[in-house]
N, C-alpha and C positions, 0 to 999 in steps of 0.2 A: 774093876776094869781088867780085861785079859792082857797078856803080854805075848809078843811074837815068839814062836818056837825057836828061832835062831838067836834070840837075845842072849848076850853074854856080858857078865860083869866081872872085871878083874880076871878075865880068861876062863871063867866058870859058867857052865850052863845050869839051869834050874828047872826042876820038874813041877814046881808049884810056887805060888806067891808066898806061902808060909815059909818055904825053904829059902826063898830070896830075902824075905824080911829078916829071918834069923841070921842069915849070913851077914847082912848089912849091920845088924846090931853088934855082932861079934868082931867085925873086921873093918868097919867104916865109920866115918864121922857121924855123930848123933843126928845132924841135920839130914843126912841121906836116909838114915833109918826112919826118922820121923816122916819124911816126905813119902817114902814107900808105903808106910802104914796108912797114911792119909789117902794115897793114890788108890790103894786096893780096898778101902772101906766102902760102905754102902752109899755114901753121900754122892750126889751128882755134881757137887761143887768142891772146889779147893780154895781155901783161904790163903792169900798171898800178900806179903807186905811189900809196899812200894819202897824205893831206895831213899826217897827224901831229897833228891838232888834238885828238884824244882819246886819243892814245897814240903810241908810237914809230912813225915811218913804216915801212911795209913794202911789199913788192911782192907782188901777188896776180895770179893768172891768171883771165881772164874769157873765156868762150866767145863767139866772134864772132857766132854765131847768136843768142845771148841778147842781145847788144848791138843787133842788128838788131830783135829783138822789142821791146826797150825803145824804140827809135826809132819804131817803128810805133805803139806805145801812146801815146806823146807826141803824135804827129801826129793820131791819132784823137781824143784827149782835147781838144786845143786847136783842132781843125778846121784843121790846117795841112797841106795836101796839096801836090801837085806845083806848081812855079812860085811857091811862097811865098818871100818874101824874109827873110833872117835875117842877123843881125850877130853874129860871134864876137868878143867883147872880153875873154875870159878866156884864161889860159894853156892851151895844148893839151898841156901836160906832165901834167896831171891829168885825172881822169875827166870833169869838167864840160865842159872844153874839147873833149876827144876826142869826147864824145857829141854836141856841136853839129855836128861834122863828120860823124859817123855818120848823124845825122838828115838832114843835107843830102844825103849820098851815097845814102842809102836811099830817101828820099822825093822826091828831085828838086827840092830847094830851090835858090834862087840865094843863095849865102852870100858875104858879104864879111868879111874879117879885118882888124881894127885892133889896135893895141898895147893890151895889158892895163893901161891906165892908170887913174888914179882918176876921170877924167872922159872916158870913151871916146867919148861922143857929141859932144864939143865941136867937132870938125872934120868931122863927118859931114854931108853935104848931102842925103842920101837919107832916105826914110822906110822903115822895115822892119816886117814883120809880126811878127817874133819875135826876142827876144834873152834872154840870161841874164846876171845880175850877182850880185855879193856886195853886202851892205848898204852898205858904204862907197862903192861905185861908184854905187849908187842915190842915196845922200845927196848926192853931188857932181854928179849929173846931173839934178837936179830941174827946172832951167830948160830942159833939152833933151829932156825925156821925150816931147814931141809927135812926136818922130821915130820912136817905137816904138808899135805897136798893142797888142802883148802882151809882157809881161816876167815871167820867173820869177826869184825871188831865193832864193839858198841860201848855205850856208857860214857862217851866223851868224844871230842873232836880230835881227829888225827892231824897233827901239826904239819906244816909245809916241810919242816926239817925231817920229820919222820917219813913223810911221803917220799921225799927224795931218796931216803935210805932203803926203801923197799921196792923201788922201781924195777930192779934187775934180779930179784930173787925168784926162784922157780915156783914158790908157793903162791897160789892164787889167793889174793887177799881182797876182802869186800868190806866196805863200811855198811852198817845197818841202821835203819831208822825204825824206832818202835818204842813201846813203853809197856808197863805191866798191864794196862787196860787192853792193849792189843795183843797180849800174849807174846811178847818180844817183837821181833821185826815184822813189819808189813811191807818193807821196801829195802832194796839194797843197791849199792853202786860199786863197780870195780875200782880198786885203788892202785893197782900196779900192773907191770908189764905194758905200760903205755907212758907216753911223755907226761910229766907232771902237769904241764899247762893244759893238756887235754883232760886230765883228771879234774882240775879245778872247774872246767866248763861242763863236766859230765853231771848227770842228774840221777837222783834216786828213781828207780823203777819199781813199781809195786809187784808183789807176788800175784799169781793167778787169782782171778775172781775178787780182786780188790780194786776199787775205783776211788778217786779223790776229787775234791772241789775245795773252794775257799769260802769263808764267810765275809761279812762286811768289813772286818778288821784286816783281812788278808791272811787269816789263819787257816791252817789245814783242817779239813773235815774228812774223815775216813769212813768209807762205806765197805764193810767187810762182813757180809752176812754169814760166812762160814765160821767166824771167830768172835763175832760180837752181835748181840741181838739188835742193838740200835747203832746209829751212826756215832762215831767218836769225834767230839769237837775238841780240838787241841788249842793250846796257846802258842803254837809254832808258826811264825811268819814264814811263808813260802812264796816262791815264784812258780806259778803253775805252768807247766810246759804242755801237758795233755792230761786226759783223765786217768793216766797211769804213770805220769812222770812229773817230778818237781825238783826244784832247788831249794834247799833249806837255808833260810836267811838268819834266823835267830828266834829268841823268845819274845813274844809280845809283852810279857810282864817284866822284861828287863830293859825295854826301850827307854832311853834317857832323853828327856826334853830339856835341852840346855839353851836357854835364851830363845826359845821358839824353834830350834833346830833339833830334829829327831835323829838320835844316834843309836845304831844297833850294835851292841857290844860284840857279838860274834863276828861281824864284818870287820870291826876295828881290830879285834884280837888276831884275826887271820893275817892282816897286814903287818901288825906289830911282831908277829912270830918270826918274821924274816930277820929281825935284828936282836931278839931276846930268846935265849935258849932255855932259861930257867922257867919254872912254872909261874904263871901270872894270870891275871884277869883284869878287865876294866869294869868300872861300875860308876853309878851316879850317886853323889851325896848332896844333901841340901846346901844351897848357896843363896845368900840374900839378894844378889844381883841377877844371877842366871836362873834361879829356881832350882836347878840341879847343875852341878859341875862334874865333868868327866875326870876320874882319877884312875891311876894305874897302880895295881898292887902286885908286888913281886915277892916270891918266896926265895930268900937267899940269906946266908949267914955272912954278914959283913961287919967290919969294924969302922970303915970310913964311908958311912952312908951318904953324906953330903956330896963328896967328890964323885961317887958312883952315880948319884942321881943326875948330876950335871952331864956326865958322859952319856947316860941313857937318853936324857932329854935332847941332847945334841944329835944323837943318832936318829931319834924320832923326827926331829925337825928336818933332817936331811932325807927322810923317807918320802919319796915323791908321791907314792900312792896315798899317803895320808893327807886329807884336807886340813885346813887350819882349825876347823871345828873338832877334828878327830885327834888332835894332839892333847894329851892329858894335861889338866891344869895343875895337878899335884901327883907326886910319885911317893908311894909308901913301900918300904921294904920290911918284910916280916920273916922271922926265922923259920916258922913252920905254919902252914895253912891248917885250918880246921878241916877235917874230912868227914864224909858220911861213912856209914858202915861198909859201903861198897867202894871206898877209897876215891870217891869223887870229891872235888873241892866243894866244901860247904861255904858258899860265898857270903851268905847272911851272917853266919857266926864269925867268919874271918873278918868281915868288915867291922864287927863289934870290937875287934882287937886294936883297931887303928888308934883309938883314943888312949891306948896304953903304950904307944911307941912314940919315938921322937919327942 
């Protein structure tokens, strides 16, 4: 694969791919060097590992020309053309990090790479046109956001609390929807510089030449001929607004059937986030009467769990947006959640810890 003549890495230009690879081996993380070697080899495909946040991690093959098409679509959508500056602060082991490099190589960006830490902007002295983060990084970078002009956020839901905190910052911040199979995002929505209530009612809009529909379950089907040979059938429940816009509701495979009432965790979590600031999630566990019962799992270091649970339960009961079915039947408090390699909550493994507490 060729690279753009204006491409720069860590402020340095390169006359050949060999020079670029050698520089990465000597000066950068091994994952970056490995990716560049694979990107410039003779194969038409690149093997990429999924994060494992919605299932067991797996390795899939992506066509390199589709990855280039995805990079061009992002550049066009955000008006980021040659000589744009970008910061890579995510691991290049996974698709989000790899695609930041592909965009830079393809479009001729000047990209710098820093450690994928919780506050990657802390020691940055430059201002960048573009970067990508997960919600936790955004949360820890609020005082440094002036260093970025545009930011995309993926890999998790941005809480209402965080939404409120970013409304008046100058950085343009966008939520993204996508997955490894779609070569990162295929749709985005603006998150800030508008009233939070408007944000809640806003929809994801697809990038150019991408259309959507739903299947019999109400799950999203993606038609993106420039980045995927066949339609991508997802397990994401959506409210379809048009062939290019949708509202994400939650995962079909996490829907809880409690006494015949279907509960969507993401919708409940959004409501609960108004009264709980710690990391948490809701889930369904087996119950002899209900089939499944709704539980709330909170990450917090506490010595008086019982008293805290009563306080939390009272707060939830007073939350008018919650229906009686959406009030958790049990509350569990865990010191540390199990995480995936990309720092997402591993719900399945965390739930296994419940039998070891209280």
